[in-house]
N, C-alpha and C positions, 0 to 999 in steps of 0.2 A: 395481562388484563388485571389491574389492581385498582382498589379504591379504598379511601379511608373509612373506618368504622363510623365515624362521626356523620358522614354523608348518608349512610344507610339508616342510622338510628334517628336522624333528624328529618325523615321524609314526612310531608304533610299528609294527613288522612284525606282520602278520596270519598266522595259521596257515591253510594252504590247506584249504578245505572245499568240494569239488566241488558238494555238494547245496546248500549256502548260496549259493555263487557263481551257481548256476542260478536259485535263488530270487530273488536280488538282480536278475539280469538280467530275469526276468519282471516283477518290481516296477517296474523302470525302464521297460519297454515299456508297462505299464499306465499309469504316470504320463504318458508321452508321448501315448499314444492318448486318454486320458481328459481331460487338461488342456493338452496342447500344450507342456509343458516337457520338452525332450529332454536328459536328463542321461547318455545312453548314451556320450557322448564324454568324459566327465569321468574324471579319474584315480580308479581304483577305491579306492586306499588312503584318500584324503581323503574321498571320496564315502561310502565305507562307514563311516568313523568318524563322519561327521556324521548319517547316517541312523540308526546305532546310537545315537547321543546322544539323538535325538528319541524313538526307540523306548524307551529307558530312561526318559525323562521320562514317557511314558504307560504305562509298565510293560507293554510288549509284547515277547515273547521271540523270535519268528521273523518272517521277512518275509512269509510267508503270512497270519499273523494280522494283521500291520500293514496289508496290503492290504485285508483285510475291514474294518479300522477306517476306511481311507480310503473305502471304498465306502459305509460307513453314516454317515460324518460328513465332509461336504464341508469343514467349517471346518478339519479337520486338515491339508488340503493347504496352507493358508496358513501354519500353523505349521511344517510340514515345509520349505517353500520359504525361510522366514525362517531357518531353521537351516542350510540348505545354502548359501543366498546370502548369506554374511557380507559385510556392507557396512562396510568399514574404509577410510575416505577422509578427506581434509582439503584445505583450500585450499593450493595450491602445495606439495604433498607432495614431499619431495626438492628443497628449494629451489635447490640448485645446478644441477639439471638444468633447472629452469624459468628460471633466470637465463641459462643458456646458450641455451635456446630463444628467449627474448626478445631476447637480444643478437645472436645469430648466424642463427637460422633464420627467424624472422618477418621481419626486414628483407629477406632474400633472397626469401621468398615474395612480399612486396609489390613488390619491384623486378622480378620476373619477369613481372608482368602489366602491363596498361595501366592508367593512372589511371582510377578508377571501376569497374574490373572487380570482380565479386564474389569474395570470398575464402571458400572452402568448407572447413569443418572438421568432422570427425566424432569425437566422443568416445564410444567404444564401451565398454560396461560402465561407465557414468557414475555408477551407484549414486544417491546423493541429490543430485547435481548440483555438488558443490564443485569437481570438476575441470573441468567445463564452464564454470562461471563464472570459473574461474581463467584459462581460455583467453580468454574475453571481456575480462577485465581486462588480460591481457598484450597482446592486440591493440590495445585502447584506448589503452594507454600508448605503444605504437609509433606508431599511426596518428593518435591524437588522438580525443577523444570524438565530435566531430561527424561525422568521416569514418568512424569505426568504426560508428556507428549507421546509416550509409548502406550500408556495403559488406560487412560480415561476415555470414555465415550459418553458425551453429554447430548441429550436431545432437548431442543427447545421447540415448543409447539404453541400455536394460537390459532384463532379462527380469523384473525385480522390480517389480510394480506399485506396491507400497507406497513403495519407495524413489523411484520416479518421481513419485509424488504429492508427496513432499517436495520433489523437484527442481523441479517445476512451480511449487510455491508460492514458492520462491526466498527464504524467511524462515528465519534461523538465529539461534541463541542467541549471546550475547556470547562464550562460551567457544570457539565454533567459529572466531571471528575473532582470537583472542588473538595468534597468531603473525603476523597481518598488521599492517603499520605503520598508525598513526592516520591518516596522510595518505590512504593507500589506502582505508581503511575508510570515512573521512568522504566520499571522492570517489565511491565506488561503492556505498555502502549508506546506507539511510535508516532511522532509528530507528522501530520500531513496537512501542510499549509497552516491554517489557524485551527485545525481539528486534531484528534488523536485516533489512530487505528489500533485495534487489538492485535497483539503479536501473532504472526502467521503460523508458527509451529503449533501453538495451542488452538488457533482458530480452526485448523484442520480436523481437531478432535471434537468439534461442536457441529451438530447437524440441526438445522432448522426446517420445520415443515408445518403445512396447515393440518390441524387436527381439532375435531370437536369432541370434547370429553363427554359430551351427552349422547353421542351417537357412534363415534368411531372406535374400533378395537384398540385396547390400550397396548402400550409398549410393555414388554414382559421382562422377567428375570432382572428386576431393578434392585440395586443396592440402596438407592435413595431416590424418593419421589418428592419433589418440591412443588407445591401448589398453594401459593400464598395470596390470601385476599381475593380468591376466586369463587370458592364454594358459596360464600355469602350472597352472591348474585342469584342463586337458584333456590327454588322452593324445596320443601322437605322431601318430596318424592323424588325430585331430580337429584338431590344431594345424596340420597340413599343409593340410587343407581350409579352415581359417579364413585362413591366410596366402595361399592361392589367392584367396580372396574379397578380402582386403586389397589384393593386387597388382592385381586388377581395379578396385578402388575408387579407388586413388590415381592421379593423372594422372602422365605422364612428368615426372621431375624433382620430383614431390611427395615429402613427408616422412612417415615412419612413427616415432612416439615410443612406445617401449615401457617397461615397468617395470624396476627394477633386477634383478629376479629372472629376467628373460627375455632370450633371445638368438635370433638368426636364424643359426644355425650353418651350415645346409644351403642357404641361399637367397642365396648370393653372387652368383648369375648374375641375379637379379631385384632385389635390394636391395644397394646398396652402403653401407659403414659411413661415416657422417658423423662420428660421435663415439661410440666404443664405451663409454666410461666413463658417458656420459649416456644410452645406449641410443637413439641417434637415427640413422635409416637413411634413404636416399634411393632412390627407385625409378629403376632403370635404364631406358633407352629400349628399346622392343621391343614386339612385337605382344601383345595381350591378348586371349585367347579368353574365352568365358563359362564360366570354370572353376568358377563358383559353382553352375551348374545341375546337377541330377542326371544322371548319364551314361545313355545309352539302355540298355535291357535286352538282355542277350546272348541271341539267338534261335538255334535250331536251324538249321544251315546248309541242311538239306533243306527247310525251309519255303520256299514260293514267295515271290516278291517282294510279290505282292498281299497275302498273309497277313501278311507282315512289316509292310507299310504299315498294314494295319488294326490290328494290335497297337500300332504306335507312335502312331497316331491315338487309340486308346483310351487309351494311357498318358498322352498329352498331355492329353486331356480329363479324366482322373482328377487329374493334377497340377494342372491349371488350377483344377478344383473344390476340391481339398483346400487350395490355397494362396490361394483368393480372399480379398480383404480384407473380406468380409462374411459373416455366417452364412448357411449354406444347409441347409435341411432338406427332404428328399425323402419324400413319403408316397405309398404305392401305392394302388390302387383299393379294397383292403380295409381301409384306414385304418391301416396299419402303417408305421412308420418304416423307410425303406429307405436313406436317405443322411444322414450327419451329417459335415459337414466340420470342419476344424481350428478355425475361428472359433466354431462352435456348441459344440464341446468346451470351449474356453477361456473363452468369455463365459458360457455358460449351465450349465456343469458337467455337460453330457451326455457319455456314454462310448460306446465302440464296442459294448459289450454291449447298449446300448439299441436297436441296429438289430434290427428284427424285432418289437419290442414294439408293442402298439397305441398309437396317439397319446394316446388317452384316459387311459392309465395314467401319463403323463408330465406333470410340472409345466409344461413348455412349452406344453401344450395349452390352458392358461387364464392364463398369465402370461408376457409382459406384456399379451397381448390374449387374448380368447376366440377361439381359433383354429378350434374345431370348427364353430361356427355360421357363421363367416366362410368357411370352406372349403365348407360346403354351399351358401352363397349364391353363391360364385364358380362352382361347378359347375352349379347350377341356372340361373344367369343367363348362363352361357357367357362370362364376362368376368373380367379381372384386377381385383383389389381392392387398393387401397393405403390404409394406415392411417398417418397422420402423427403424429409426436410421441407414440408409445406409451410410457407411463411403466413403468419397472421400478425399484422401490425396493430399494436394497442395504442400507439402514440407516435410522436415524431421520431423518437429514438428507440422505443421498446418494441421488441419483436418476439413472438412466440413461434416455436417450431413444432410441427406434428407429423407423426407418421400415420398416414391415412390408409386404411385397408378396406377394400370394397369386396364383399363376399356375396355373390348370388346364391340364393336359397331355393332349392328344388324339392318338391314333394316326391313321394315314392314312385308315382307314376310318371315322373319327369316334367310335371307341370311346375312353371315358375311361380313361387308364392311371394317373392320379395327380395329385398337386399338388406344385408346387415353392414353397416359402416362403423368402423371403430377409429377413434381419434386418440392416439397415444402421444402424450406430451414429451417431446425429446428435446425440449429447449436446453436443458442442462447439458446433455450429451452432444447435441449439435454444436452449441456454443464452445464446448470443450474441444470437439474436433476441429472446428474453425480456428480456435486459438493454437491448437497443436500444429495445424497446417501453417498458420502464420509464423509461429515459432520455428517450424522446421525451415520455412522459406528464409526467415531471418538468419537462422543458423547457417543454411547453405550460403547465403550472401556473405555472412560474416566469415565463413570458411574460405570462400574465394578471395575476399578482401584480405584475410589473414595470409593466405597463400601468396597472393600478389605483394603484400607488404613484406612477407618473409624473403621473397625473391629480390625485392628492392633492397631489403637490408643486407642480403648476401652480397649484391652488387656493390652496394655502398661500402660494405666491409672490405670487399676486394679493393675498391678504389682507396679506401683509407689505408689499407695495408701498403698498397703501392705508393701512396703519398707519404706514408711513414717511412718506407724505405728510402724514398727520395730525400726526405727531411734528414734521415740519418746520414746519407751520403753528403748532403749539404752541411750538415753539422761537422762532419769529419773534415770537409774542405775548410769550413770556417775555423775549425780548431787548428788545422795546419797553417792556415793563413795568419791566424792570431799568434801561433808560435813564431812564424816568420817575422811578423810585425814586432813582437816582443824582442826578438833577436836584433832586428834593424834598429828598434829604439834604443836598446842597450848599447848597440854598437855606436849609434850617433851621440848617445849621451856620453859614452866613453871618449869619442872624438872631441866633443865640445869641451869636456873637462880636461882633456889633454892639451888643449890650445891654451897657450900662455895669455894671449890677449883676452880681453872681455868680449863676450859674445852674448848679445840680447836679441831675443826674437819677440817682435810685437805683431799683434793681429791687426785686421782692419779696423777694429774698434779701439786701437792704440792701448791695448791691454797686454801686459807682459805674459808671454807663454813659455819662455825659456830664459834662464839666467845662470850662466855657467860659472865655474870656479874662478876663472880669470876676472869676471865681473865682480864676484864676491870679494876677491883680494884687492881689487882696484877701488871698490867703493865702500866696502865694509857692510854690505847688505847681504843677508843670506837668501838663498833661492826661495825657501818657503815663506819668507816675509813679503816678497814682492809678487808671488805667483797670482796671476789674475787681477792685479792691481793696475789702475791706469798709469802709464808710464810718466805722464807729465804732472802727476800729483805726488810722485815719490820725492822724499827729502833726502838728497845725498849731494855730493860735492860737484856734480855736473849741473850747470845752469841749462836745463833742458829746453827752455824757451828759445835759446839760440839755435837749436837744430830743428825746431818744430816746422819751419817753412820747408827746409830740406827734406824732412821725412814725409811731409805731405806731397811734395814734388815726386818723391820716389813712388809713393803709393799711387799717385794719379798717372805717371808716365810709365811705370813698371821698369824704369831704368835706374842704373846706379848713379849715386850722387856722392861726391866727395873725392879725395879726403877733405875733412873739415878740421881745422885746428881751433880747439875751443879751450880757453883758460879755464881750469877747474882746481879743485882740491881733492887729493886722494883720501883714503880712509884714515891716514895719519894726520890729516890736516895740512899737509905740505902742498904748496902751490905747484901745479903741473900744467903742461899743455897736453890736452887729450886730442889725438888724431882720430876722427870718426869717419867711417865709410858706411853709407846707407845703401843696402842691396835688396832689390825685391825678392820676396820669398818664392823661390822655384819659378822665377820669371813671371809671377802673377802679381795682381794688385790686391791680394788678400792679406798681405803681411809684409814686414820689412825685417831684415837681419842688420843689426847694428854691430859693426866691428869697432872696438874702442881700444886704443893703445896709448901709452904715455909717450909723448913726442920727445926727441932729443933737443928741440929747440928750447931756449931759455924762456921761462914763463914771463920774465920782465921784457925781453926783447920782443915777445909776441904782443905784449900789451902796448909796446911803442908802435 
């Protein structure tokens, strides 16, 4: 809960109106009693301006009419509180002060304790959490991430529940981190869509909760208390009470960090100045009494000690009941509401004027549980009844959980005097239990799936192993056959090269596949020169066009053709008659074997 000093100092003066002032005070008491928000200690000028602002928005002219609106429309309370509790905050606001805190104060706090001691910090009026997370970042920068995640404990408190929901989420838009260096942002925030979430290990060391610094007991044994630009909202009397609580909360030698618009002018005996420019103070040594507790009532001196003792005990009981951390509802023997404590007012929207009304007329009689039948059962059976995880829906998706305890009350003579009903908010623990249950079910499902997958993998592994063995056997067979083929090829090549005649093998595309030594000696072309070349494009002494038709006939019919006597010139250029026989390759039509020999007939006679 923060606001600039300029806004406070520039407030317009208000014309005194005793009737309006009295109506305002009545309105503040009504708000305190019905919802547990105590604004009676706030500065009247800024408080009046903000309440008037909201009244103008809903077009209500005076405080009495506005109180009627609040009584008839519970949602208006939320709008009013949002108007009063202006949440203006940011990460490392007033950077110079934060740099001094990190450079000078935090190392001194760490050095003052033993290694491993917990470091306790309270951020009072934390709004939506930026200041609280700034403290976590500053400590992690000094201590190191691992040690910070072990040692620090930071409490962030505010009276604004909506702001606290944002703080607990710890997710901020990119514009909120604009003034932070990229290194810090990458180190302490993780992208979540178009926003950034505070890192989880440090988030577990930060605790957020609702707390009214004017009424609730302070957090104690603090090394550092940060309350910046919050005290300026309150009048002098309220500020004095708050500082009393702060003095109790901070350990001897601990530090208090205030906002630029705030001073501790009259508290020099309890807090010494560490750095006035940065508004950092240190608690002096000295005894600390429970100054935050309400003082005892002033009793008439003529009353006897016994009567005074009874009054004090009654006052103590009332205070304990009023400030109990759970909702308490008292119902008399006639079924009328007799007690409503602070938690019942703040959590269920009940008001002081509900005291005396029949329970059956109130919403609490049937939500979150059907109280009337349970009360009848508890009374008739003479026993307490407990209902766990009673649901109370606050919206389409938001649900609260309560443990409801119904305890019949009996007088000494056995007469029933009423029933006490307590509502303990178990939302956090219930949600945690539900999440644990879901996670356990997910783990069990995942374990079963993992076990099934493991079995499948084992089966697949066995199949792969079997397949691998088959492949190895096939590879061995292939290797043996390859060796056999290599031997056959070598043998055939030897046979071809040992044949004196020229032997040429041509495939179905009329390309040369084999050209033996006899062909080399006959025509003067080496095997590597003609390999895979088209037979009819080769330039050598044989007029190949003369055997084209015979070769095609051999391919087509798969039968032997020839011998053909073709006039040619050998590798020496001497005219010869070449006798050629075309034989199909292995009886198929996929190739031809040409057997070429020099004929004994005279080339001249052949030409005749």
